[in-house]
C-alpha positions, 0 to 999 in steps of 0.5 A: 833858391833851389828849394823854391823849385818844389812849388813849380814842380808841384804845379806842373805835376798837378797840371800833368795829372789833371790833363792825363785824367781828362784825356783818359776820361775823354778817351773812355767816353767820347774818344771813339766818336771824336778821336781828334779830341784824344789826339789833341790831349796826347799832343798837349800832354807831350808838350807839357812833359817836354817843357816841364823839365826846363821850366822846373830847372830855369824858373825861379819858383816860389816857396811852398810854405 
């Protein structure tokens, strides 16, 4: 059902916000000494965002209630 996509979208949204927050914290703390870590975070975030739309649209999902 299309209403089951809400659960999948919620999980992907939480994952996106978590990766973004970790990337910002990493950039502010160790980013100047190890820029490869920040670059890897940007690549992971980009990959997640590129695959999020097809995942939400194609996966069956699960109900939130």
